[in-house]
N, C-alpha and C positions, 0 to 999 in steps of 0.2 A: 311418646304422645302425651300432651298435657291433659290432666284430669279435668273433665267439664265442670264448670261452675254451676251450682244448682240455681235454677230459676225460681221465682216466687211461686210457691205452691198454691194450688186451688184451695178453696175453703176446706178447712180441716173438719174431721168428724165432730159432731156436736159434743161428744163426751170429752174430746181433747180441747175444744174451745172452752168448755166449762171449767176444766182444770186450769187452763192457761189464763183465763180472764175474759169476761164477755166482751170487752172492748179491745182485746189484743188478738189479732188474727194470725199471729205466728203459731205454728203447730208446736204443741208441747210434747217433747220427747219423754218426759217423765210418765211412767205408766205403760209405755209401749213394751210389750213382751219382746223376747229376742227375735222371733219370727217377724213380728210387726216392724221392728226396727230395721231388720234386713230388707224387708219389703219397701220401707220408706227410702232407704238408701238406693235401692234398685230403681225406684220411681224417679230419683234424682240423677240416674245414670252413674251412680257411684258403686265401686266394687264392694264385695261382702266384707272385706277386712276393715272398711271404714265403720261398719256397724260394730264390729268387735272392738275397735278403738274407742268409739263413743260409749259403748257399754262399760268398758274399763273406767273411763273418766267419770261417767255418771254414777255408777253403782259401786265401784271399788274405791275411787278417790273422793267422791262426793262433790265434784266440781260442777258449778252452774254457769261459769263464764267460758264461752267457747274460746276466747282469746287465751285462756290458760291451758288449753289442750295442745301442748307443744308437739305432739306427734302428728298433728294435722297441719297441712300446709296453710300458710297465712291467708291466701285468697279464699280457701275453703272455709276457714274459721270465720272470716268476715261475711261470707255469703250465708253460712248457716245462721249467724247471729241476726241477719235480716229477716229470715224466713221461719226460724225455729227458736224455741226457748226451752229451758229446763227450769221448771217452776219450783217454788217452795211455798208451803202453807204459811199464811200470816199468823203470827201469834197475837191473839187478842188479850190474853192474860196468862200469867205463869204464877202458880202458887206452890209453895213448898211447905209440907207438913212438919210438925215437930219431930216425927219419926223418920224424916228424910224422904218420904214419898213426894213426888213432884207431879203436878197436874197442869197440863197445857190446855187452854181453850184456843182452838185453831179456827180462824175465819176462812171460809171458802170463797171462791171467786164470785159466787152468786149471793154472798152475804150471809148464808147459813153458817152455823158453827157446830163444832164437835169437840169432844173431850178425849184426851189421851193421857194415860197415867203410867209413870215409871215407879217401880217398887224395888228399891235396893235392898239386898240382903248380903250376909257375910260371904256367901259362896257363889252368888249369881245376882243378876239384875234383870228383872222381868218388865217388859213393856206391854201394857194392855191397850189394844188397838180397836178402834171403832170401825164398823162396816156400813152403817147407815146414819143418816141424819134423823134422829128420833127412833121410834120403834113401833112396830105394828102389833106386838104380841100382847100388850096390856097385862103383863104379869102383875098380880095384885100386890105383891110385896116389893116391887122394884120401882125405884124412882124414875129410871129411864122410861119405864113402861107407861108413865103418865104423860110423856111427851109424844105428841102425835108423830107418825111417820111422815117425813117430808119427801125424802127420796133416797135412793141407793147412792153410796159413794162410788166414784169411778176408781179404776185400778190405780190411777195416779194419786188420788186422794188417800187411798189405803196405804200404799207403800210410802207416800209422801209424809205420813205421820212418823214413820220410822226414820226417814231421812232427816226430817226437821229436828227430831230428838238427837240423832247423831251429830247434827250441827251444834246443837246446844251443849251437848256433853263432850264435844270434841272426840268423837269416836271414829273419825276417819284417820287413815284408810281402814276399810272394813277388814275383818279377819284377824285383828290384833289380839294377842293373848290377854292384854290388859283392858279390853274394852268394857264399858259399863253395861251395855245391853247385851246380855248373853242368851236371852230367850224371849219369845213373844207369845202372847195369848190373844186370840181373837175373842175377847170377852167384854169389849167396850160396848158402846151404844149400837143397838141393832142386833138382828139375827143373821149371822154370816151366811147361812145356807139359803136365805131368801135373796141374797145377792151373790150367788155362787159364782157366776161367770167372772165378775170383777174380782172377787176374793181369790179365785183360782189363778187369775193372771198375776195379781199382786204377790201371792205366795210363791209362785214359780219364779218371779223376779227375785224375791228375797232369798230363795234357796239356791239360785244359780251360783255355781262354784266360782265363776269368773267375776262375780260382782259382790253383793253383800255377803253371800256364802254362809247363810245361817242354816244349819242342819235341820232337816224335818223332825229330828228327835228333839229339837229345841223349840218346836212350834206346836201349840195346842189350839185347836178350834173348838169352841164351846157352842153347843146347839141345844135347843129345846126338844129336838127330835124331828127334824123335817125329813121324812123318810125318802122321798124321791132323790134327794141329793146326798144322803148319808153314804150310800154305796159308791156313788161317783167320787165323793171326797176321799174315800179309802182307796179306790182304784187309781185315781189320778194324782193325788197329793200324798197319801200315806202319812199324813201328819197325825199327831196324837189327838184323840177325841175325848172331849168332856161333854157329858150329857146332863142337862139341868133336870133333875128328877123331882126332888123337893116334897114328894108325897108318895104314899104306898097304896092309895086307893084312887080309882078314877074319880070318885065323887069329890074328894078333896082337891085332887090335881086339876079337875075342871074349874075349880074356883081360883086356885093359885096361878095356874097356867092355862088360860082358856084354849090354847092350841091343843090341849089334851082331848078336846071334843073331836078333833079331826084326826089326831095321832095318839090314841090311847096308850096306856102304859105297856100292855102286852105287846103291841106292835112295835113300840120303840125298843123294848128289850130284845125282841127277836132280831131287829136290825142291828143291835149291838152284838148279838151272838154271831151275826154274819159279817160283821165289819172286817174288811181285809186287814191282815197283819195284827190282829188283836191276839196277843200272847201274854204270857206271864212277864215277859220282858217289855212289852208294849201294852200295858194295861189300859183299859178304858176307865176314865175317872167319872164317877157319879157325884154330881154336886147336890148338896142337900142343905138348904138354909134352915137354921134352927129357930123355929117360931114358938114362943112360949105358949104352952097348953093347946097347941094346934097340931104339931107333927113330931113332938119331941119325947114321947113316952117310950119306955122299954118295949112295950108291945109294938110300937111303930118300928123300932129297931129290929125286932124279931121278924116282922113282916118284910122289912127291907132285905135282910139277908136271904130270905126265901125267894124273893123276887129275882135277885141277881145271881142266884146259884148257878154255877157252871160258867159264868162269864169271867174272864181274866180282868179283874177290876180292883179299884180302890175307891173309897168313899171319902170325899172331902166334906167335912162338916163345917158349915159357914155360919157363925153367929150372925144373926140378923143385924144389919147396920141401919139404925133409925134414920129417917129423913122427915122433914116437915110435912105433917098431914098424914103420916102412915098410921094404920090402925093396929099394927102388930108390935109386939115387944120381943126383946131378945130372950132366948131361953137362959135359965140360970146356969152357972158353971157346973153345978152338981148334976143337972139334967143332961147337959152335954157330955159330961164325963161318963155318966151311966149309959147313955146311948152309945158312946164310943166303945165301951167295954163289951157290949153285946156284939157289935160289929167285929171287933178284934177277935173275940172268942170264936167267931165263925170263920176266921182265917183271912179276913180282909183288913188291910191297912186302913185306918180311919183318922188321918191327921185332922186336927182342928185348925182351920185357917185363922191365923192371927189377923185381926182387923188392922188395916193400914190406911192412913190418910183420912180417918174419920173427921178430923177437925177441919178439913178442906172439902168434905163431901167427895172424897176420891175412893172410898172403899167400895167393895162389891155391892152392886145394886143401887149405888148413890149417884151415878153419873147422870147428869142432865144439863144440857148446855146452858150456860149462865145467861145467854141472850134470851132464851125462852123463858127463864125464870123472871128476867127483867120485864119482858113484855107482859107477863101475867101480872106482876106487881103494878105496872103502869095502868093496866086495864082496871085493876081493883081501885087504884087511886082515882081514876077517872069516874068510876061508878060511885065512889063515896062523895065526890064533889059535885056530881050531877044533881 
């Protein structure tokens, strides 16, 4: 019996139209989780194995043209092309640092823009992915935090960053031993746990063994400590956890990370102690930006090791990365080394994160979509000429 040809689908969910393009009413398959893709094929009266075939072509081979999916019958390919699409994020700008770091400014279908950064090293390549347009946290030392929150990214826009980078770096098919991107960090624009549902869908797509197949051990999610979602993240995703701490007292953390007024240090650390699968082999990373004469004294280091006592952890010391208008300075090398010695004596690894991509504002805490910077400069120009 011949396989039915899909008919034009009804209006797609708003999130899928947003990813596909506001004037394109084809349903975007990018960002549909496995169950959702199976359901979409069932809606078209197509068997389950068609979803498996599409999953392979989309997430293992990186194909966007239905006509290239040779395991699908030609009439089905033609019908799907009329009613569905597999989108890609548009590149507004690509910058490469002197140290090899690459930053992409991606334009979304609604005109908003986000930044994604690739950091190559000798033994691995890490991609820093955004979860929101802008950020709602207003962290005082962070450039991204000065950009207002516009909206959450869809699951397709989150996984789409990785796939667009795979296109650029020629990393298809996925799973190759020689691929450039070997790990990802959810440390770009936004707080991932404030967009948990879409982040969860995207990461499950990325971890699926029949597609992109990136191990959860190669994925780190960074959070300021959004307690309701931390437990769910451990239970449902079991990815590595990084917690932005940056201070050893609530008084200072209230200033540096205003979210601390809602989720204070003691509560965040208790959630870390309860985080599923936190062991010496899967340690929680505490991120600590080094701010000159603010949080970088040996006494601060002593207080830090007391706070995290009993938690399988390491401490990433992050030299502050300056950005235009920031009020902070980077701690001296001597201060950072003294701080690290105290932490290491307590038995915790304390690597100092080497700043990467500073010359293109791609380092930690420097991300802020160029379009937003341009709009601000245009407003200033208009005010000066008024």
